[in-house]
Backbone as a chain_set.jsonl record, in Angstrom:
{"seq": "XXXXXXXXXXXXXXXXXXXXXXXXXXXXXXXXXXXXXXXXXXXXXXXXXXXXXXXXXXXXXXXXXXXXXXXXXXXXXXXXXXXXXXXXXXXXXXXXXXXXXXXX", "coords": {"N": [[-72.48, 12.95, 6.337], [-69.656, 13.877, 7.975], [-69.592, 14.497, 11.935], [-67.5, 16.254, 12.382], [-67.704, 18.401, 10.42], [-68.593, 21.828, 9.759], [-70.832, 24.632, 9.426], [-70.107, 27.159, 7.198], [-70.691, 30.381, 7.128], [-71.655, 32.633, 4.62], [-71.887, 36.29, 4.047], [-73.755, 38.666, 2.049], [-73.956, 41.919, 2.322], [-76.11, 44.967, 2.268], [-75.656, 46.882, 3.618], [-73.121, 47.393, 6.268], [-72.896, 45.15, 8.867], [-73.988, 45.549, 12.413], [-71.299, 46.256, 14.446], [-70.761, 44.79, 16.532], [-71.903, 42.158, 15.907], [-71.341, 38.852, 16.799], [-68.65, 36.874, 15.994], [-68.437, 37.547, 13.453], [-66.417, 38.303, 10.502], [-64.588, 40.312, 8.267], [-64.56, 39.573, 4.729], [-61.96, 39.442, 2.218], [-62.629, 40.648, 0.006], [-63.995, 42.858, 0.942], [-66.289, 44.413, 0.492], [-68.576, 44.904, 2.056], [-69.072, 42.181, 2.403], [-69.118, 39.298, 4.492], [-67.996, 36.787, 6.888], [-68.738, 33.899, 8.855], [-68.23, 31.161, 11.237], [-70.372, 28.665, 11.628], [-72.627, 26.459, 13.532], [-72.384, 22.728, 13.954], [-72.441, 20.786, 10.674], [-75.807, 20.658, 9.447], [-77.152, 20.942, 11.629], [-79.03, 22.628, 12.541], [-82.371, 23.686, 11.363], [-82.061, 25.093, 9.113], [-80.25, 27.487, 7.228], [-80.916, 30.002, 6.737], [-82.673, 30.592, 9.01], [-81.356, 30.347, 11.387], [-79.102, 31.961, 11.272], [-79.508, 34.167, 9.945], [-79.228, 37.802, 9.052], [-80.037, 41.105, 9.318], [-80.517, 42.82, 6.125], [-78.872, 41.355, 4.599], [-77.942, 38.915, 2.393], [-77.559, 35.537, 2.167], [-75.311, 32.765, 2.489], [-74.166, 29.146, 2.628], [-71.422, 27.008, 3.362], [-70.109, 23.726, 3.694], [-67.473, 22.911, 5.869], [-64.795, 21.43, 7.18], [-63.472, 21.022, 10.291], [-60.801, 19.855, 11.961], [-59.584, 19.961, 14.502], [-61.948, 20.647, 15.854], [-62.488, 23.259, 16.39], [-62.788, 25.686, 14.665], [-62.294, 28.702, 12.926], [-63.466, 31.823, 11.663], [-61.686, 33.855, 10.577], [-60.018, 32.373, 9.296], [-60.972, 31.459, 6.888], [-60.241, 31.119, 4.302], [-58.576, 28.944, 4.152], [-60.061, 26.938, 5.545], [-61.872, 26.493, 3.36], [-60.295, 25.516, 1.47], [-59.674, 23.229, 2.727], [-61.786, 21.534, 2.597], [-64.296, 19.148, 3.0], [-65.693, 16.46, 5.369], [-66.66, 13.553, 4.231], [-68.447, 10.671, 5.317], [-69.814, 7.51, 5.763], [-71.849, 4.415, 6.277], [-70.736, 1.074, 5.85], [-72.582, -0.713, 3.479], [-74.55, -3.958, 4.685], [-72.856, -7.158, 4.378], [-73.606, -9.658, 1.759], [-75.512, -12.499, 2.623], [-75.217, -16.028, 2.76], [-77.762, -18.45, 2.737], [-78.752, -21.66, 3.215], [-77.51, -22.565, 0.788], [-78.241, -20.642, -0.882], [-77.583, -17.166, -2.074], [-78.418, -14.327, -0.403], [-80.086, -11.217, -0.681], [-79.276, -8.399, 1.48], [-80.773, -6.058, 1.792]], "CA": [[-71.504, 13.917, 6.472], [-69.125, 13.746, 9.414], [-69.687, 15.706, 12.641], [-66.265, 17.282, 12.231], [-68.135, 19.356, 9.588], [-69.365, 22.871, 10.44], [-71.185, 25.541, 8.544], [-69.253, 28.317, 7.028], [-71.691, 31.309, 6.645], [-71.088, 33.872, 4.127], [-72.983, 37.432, 4.257], [-73.465, 39.766, 1.195], [-74.955, 42.908, 2.809], [-76.423, 46.018, 1.595], [-74.929, 47.811, 4.482], [-72.38, 46.691, 7.119], [-73.794, 44.917, 10.048], [-73.709, 45.764, 13.524], [-69.888, 45.732, 14.828], [-70.848, 43.694, 17.968], [-72.38, 40.92, 15.868], [-70.607, 37.799, 17.305], [-68.017, 35.944, 14.964], [-68.181, 38.158, 11.94], [-64.962, 38.623, 9.799], [-64.847, 40.716, 6.886], [-63.779, 38.841, 3.677], [-60.805, 39.782, 1.726], [-63.177, 41.406, -0.802], [-64.277, 44.324, 1.703], [-67.32, 45.361, -0.129], [-69.701, 44.495, 2.833], [-69.012, 40.603, 2.646], [-68.44, 38.761, 5.845], [-68.18, 35.42, 7.008], [-68.425, 33.621, 10.257], [-68.414, 29.833, 11.589], [-71.856, 28.517, 12.477], [-72.635, 25.146, 14.473], [-72.167, 21.517, 13.137], [-73.381, 20.762, 9.743], [-76.984, 20.044, 9.487], [-77.325, 20.97, 13.147], [-80.238, 23.337, 12.386], [-83.225, 23.482, 10.287], [-81.892, 25.822, 7.802], [-79.045, 28.508, 7.46], [-81.483, 31.37, 6.864], [-83.349, 30.978, 10.328], [-80.694, 30.624, 12.603], [-77.881, 32.768, 10.882], [-80.05, 35.481, 9.167], [-78.778, 39.124, 9.58], [-80.882, 42.207, 8.283], [-80.139, 43.268, 4.718], [-77.77, 40.595, 4.097], [-78.058, 37.664, 1.708], [-76.587, 34.57, 3.044], [-75.229, 31.317, 1.966], [-73.132, 28.585, 3.25], [-70.756, 25.849, 2.443], [-69.607, 22.708, 4.335], [-66.142, 22.774, 6.018], [-64.01, 20.33, 8.203], [-62.681, 21.573, 11.61], [-60.263, 18.588, 12.762], [-59.58, 20.527, 15.672], [-63.048, 20.886, 16.665], [-62.749, 24.521, 16.535], [-62.764, 26.609, 13.313], [-62.179, 30.483, 13.143], [-63.852, 32.509, 10.245], [-60.429, 34.508, 10.057], [-59.09, 31.181, 8.115], [-61.999, 30.95, 6.032], [-59.73, 30.527, 2.895], [-57.897, 27.558, 4.591], [-61.442, 26.249, 5.532], [-62.506, 26.249, 2.029], [-59.195, 24.883, 0.773], [-59.443, 21.999, 3.247], [-62.691, 20.794, 2.186], [-65.288, 18.758, 4.362], [-65.351, 14.952, 5.308], [-68.109, 12.433, 3.966], [-68.579, 9.28, 5.886], [-70.774, 6.59, 5.295], [-71.824, 3.126, 6.787], [-70.597, 0.178, 4.615], [-73.701, -1.795, 3.701], [-74.081, -5.215, 5.158], [-72.616, -8.284, 3.319], [-74.533, -10.643, 1.627], [-75.216, -13.897, 3.234], [-75.744, -17.356, 2.081], [-78.702, -19.197, 3.738], [-78.986, -22.93, 2.558], [-76.842, -22.604, -0.535], [-78.483, -19.481, -1.629], [-77.235, -15.786, -1.954], [-79.446, -13.531, -0.345], [-79.569, -9.572, -0.501], [-79.55, -7.865, 2.783], [-81.584, -4.82, 1.711]], "C": [[-71.053, 13.593, 7.85], [-69.578, 15.027, 10.556], [-68.67, 16.546, 13.178], [-66.607, 18.348, 11.412], [-68.802, 20.556, 10.439], [-69.59, 23.79, 9.349], [-70.577, 26.732, 8.536], [-70.23, 29.171, 6.498], [-70.99, 32.544, 5.968], [-72.281, 34.874, 4.024], [-72.645, 38.487, 3.098], [-74.338, 40.809, 1.774], [-74.96, 44.022, 2.052], [-75.616, 47.334, 2.492], [-74.011, 46.835, 5.745], [-72.897, 46.428, 8.36], [-73.484, 45.407, 11.413], [-72.067, 45.222, 13.973], [-70.107, 44.537, 15.639], [-71.528, 42.311, 17.417], [-71.116, 39.87, 15.854], [-69.939, 37.135, 16.039], [-67.833, 36.495, 13.633], [-66.873, 38.372, 11.513], [-65.28, 39.229, 8.604], [-63.935, 40.074, 5.965], [-62.749, 39.848, 3.161], [-61.429, 40.708, 0.495], [-63.684, 42.933, -0.282], [-65.415, 45.099, 1.057], [-68.642, 44.816, 0.787], [-69.956, 42.895, 2.75], [-68.426, 40.397, 3.838], [-68.87, 37.348, 6.093], [-67.964, 35.05, 8.674], [-68.786, 31.863, 10.165], [-69.702, 29.485, 12.241], [-71.474, 27.039, 13.166], [-72.317, 23.96, 13.237], [-73.036, 21.554, 11.725], [-74.476, 19.934, 9.978], [-77.651, 20.067, 10.888], [-78.786, 21.439, 13.229], [-81.163, 23.111, 11.27], [-83.014, 24.324, 8.967], [-80.786, 26.892, 8.14], [-79.707, 29.763, 7.648], [-82.215, 31.839, 8.265], [-82.63, 31.086, 11.236], [-79.364, 31.562, 12.456], [-78.168, 34.15, 9.986], [-79.213, 36.678, 9.881], [-79.709, 40.097, 8.728], [-80.014, 42.639, 7.546], [-78.937, 42.741, 4.454], [-78.459, 39.379, 3.304], [-77.087, 36.826, 2.404], [-76.712, 33.155, 2.466], [-74.224, 30.664, 2.73], [-72.552, 27.431, 2.629], [-70.231, 24.952, 3.891], [-68.112, 22.877, 4.77], [-65.898, 22.011, 6.94], [-63.284, 21.201, 9.01], [-62.068, 20.225, 12.456], [-59.932, 18.945, 13.992], [-60.535, 20.768, 16.756], [-63.453, 22.081, 16.973], [-62.285, 25.46, 15.302], [-62.957, 28.12, 13.532], [-62.308, 31.09, 11.703], [-62.461, 33.262, 9.892], [-59.678, 33.482, 9.108], [-60.261, 30.994, 7.391], [-61.402, 30.333, 4.588], [-59.124, 29.298, 3.047], [-58.916, 26.692, 4.955], [-61.954, 25.532, 4.441], [-61.539, 25.19, 1.431], [-59.033, 23.329, 1.267], [-60.676, 20.78, 3.156], [-63.707, 20.225, 3.4], [-64.809, 17.039, 4.182], [-66.65, 14.3, 5.4], [-67.674, 11.357, 4.356], [-69.82, 8.824, 5.649], [-70.566, 5.147, 6.015], [-71.682, 1.904, 5.648], [-72.085, -0.685, 4.759], [-73.411, -3.351, 4.095], [-73.549, -6.078, 3.967], [-73.464, -9.088, 2.922], [-74.48, -11.94, 2.352], [-75.843, -14.967, 2.897], [-76.515, -18.409, 3.125], [-79.05, -20.365, 2.713], [-78.59, -22.882, 0.944], [-77.302, -21.33, -1.496], [-77.922, -18.155, -1.214], [-78.358, -14.808, -1.502], [-79.087, -11.928, -0.149], [-80.245, -9.016, 0.762], [-80.513, -6.665, 2.986], [-83.04, -5.136, 1.506]], "O": [[-71.788, 13.149, 8.732], [-69.839, 16.183, 10.222], [-68.786, 17.337, 14.114], [-65.904, 19.35, 11.545], [-69.397, 20.394, 11.505], [-68.79, 23.862, 8.417], [-70.434, 27.395, 9.562], [-70.713, 28.841, 5.415], [-70.107, 33.256, 6.447], [-73.445, 34.486, 3.931], [-71.574, 39.093, 3.072], [-75.546, 40.575, 1.717], [-74.062, 44.233, 1.237], [-75.155, 48.394, 2.067], [-74.33, 45.674, 6.006], [-73.362, 47.365, 9.009], [-72.306, 45.764, 11.434], [-71.693, 44.055, 13.861], [-69.641, 43.43, 15.372], [-71.734, 41.399, 18.218], [-70.134, 39.978, 15.12], [-70.664, 36.865, 15.081], [-67.133, 35.94, 12.786], [-66.115, 38.689, 12.43], [-66.174, 38.767, 7.895], [-62.735, 39.968, 6.217], [-62.694, 40.983, 3.636], [-60.649, 41.531, 0.013], [-63.734, 43.935, -0.994], [-65.449, 46.328, 1.104], [-69.628, 44.352, 0.215], [-71.065, 42.45, 3.049], [-67.472, 41.039, 4.278], [-69.878, 36.825, 5.618], [-67.285, 35.667, 9.495], [-69.447, 31.362, 9.255], [-70.045, 29.993, 13.309], [-70.337, 26.589, 13.3], [-72.093, 24.16, 12.044], [-74.087, 22.187, 11.617], [-74.409, 18.826, 10.509], [-78.563, 19.305, 11.208], [-79.642, 20.808, 13.85], [-80.824, 22.424, 10.307], [-83.708, 24.212, 7.957], [-80.488, 27.102, 9.316], [-79.314, 30.573, 8.487], [-82.355, 33.007, 8.627], [-82.975, 31.873, 12.117], [-78.678, 31.85, 13.436], [-77.348, 34.931, 9.501], [-78.662, 36.584, 10.978], [-80.05, 39.828, 7.576], [-78.872, 42.892, 7.931], [-77.985, 43.443, 4.112], [-79.549, 38.963, 3.697], [-76.099, 37.192, 3.041], [-77.717, 32.547, 2.097], [-73.45, 31.315, 3.431], [-72.992, 26.903, 1.607], [-70.017, 25.509, 4.967], [-67.395, 23.009, 3.778], [-66.84, 21.798, 7.703], [-62.538, 22.056, 8.535], [-62.67, 19.666, 13.373], [-60.01, 17.989, 14.763], [-60.339, 20.988, 17.952], [-64.468, 22.279, 17.64], [-61.12, 25.857, 15.32], [-63.783, 28.582, 14.318], [-61.502, 30.923, 10.788], [-62.177, 33.194, 8.696], [-58.84, 33.833, 8.278], [-60.466, 29.78, 7.395], [-61.877, 29.405, 3.934], [-59.121, 28.537, 2.08], [-58.685, 25.517, 4.669], [-62.365, 24.371, 4.429], [-61.954, 24.13, 0.962], [-58.51, 22.424, 0.617], [-60.606, 19.595, 3.484], [-63.851, 20.77, 4.494], [-64.039, 16.501, 3.386], [-67.497, 14.4, 6.287], [-66.613, 10.916, 3.916], [-70.787, 9.534, 5.374], [-69.45, 4.717, 6.307], [-72.451, 1.836, 4.689], [-72.57, -1.16, 5.786], [-72.331, -3.906, 3.895], [-73.753, -5.782, 2.79], [-74.296, -9.382, 3.781], [-73.386, -12.415, 2.659], [-77.059, -14.912, 2.717], [-75.993, -19.012, 4.063], [-79.53, -20.142, 1.601], [-79.386, -23.159, 0.047], [-76.824, -21.087, -2.605], [-77.769, -17.978, -0.005], [-79.22, -14.528, -2.336], [-78.073, -11.491, 0.394], [-81.438, -9.122, 1.046], [-80.966, -6.328, 4.08], [-83.863, -4.225, 1.416]]}, "num_chains": 1, "name": "protein.A"}
């Protein structure tokens, strides 16, 4: 996964969280569901530990932030834009004394 990816954290709460909770935006559902943008994808050991809120269940998805800054109020656009998957190309096979060798 690319370092451009961020965690988009969704909360389904039994009660509305404290209004001062940083970065929370109410979703279009308006039934005690909220969203916020977390850190880089896989930056922490888990979503529940660092983003947990009392009386809320939590789920996360990976989204891409090309500008380096994502805003929770744009959560629908962030979801629609997807995420960026990157990988390193495996080494090419080499020839040694007329034989093809496997680089792995």
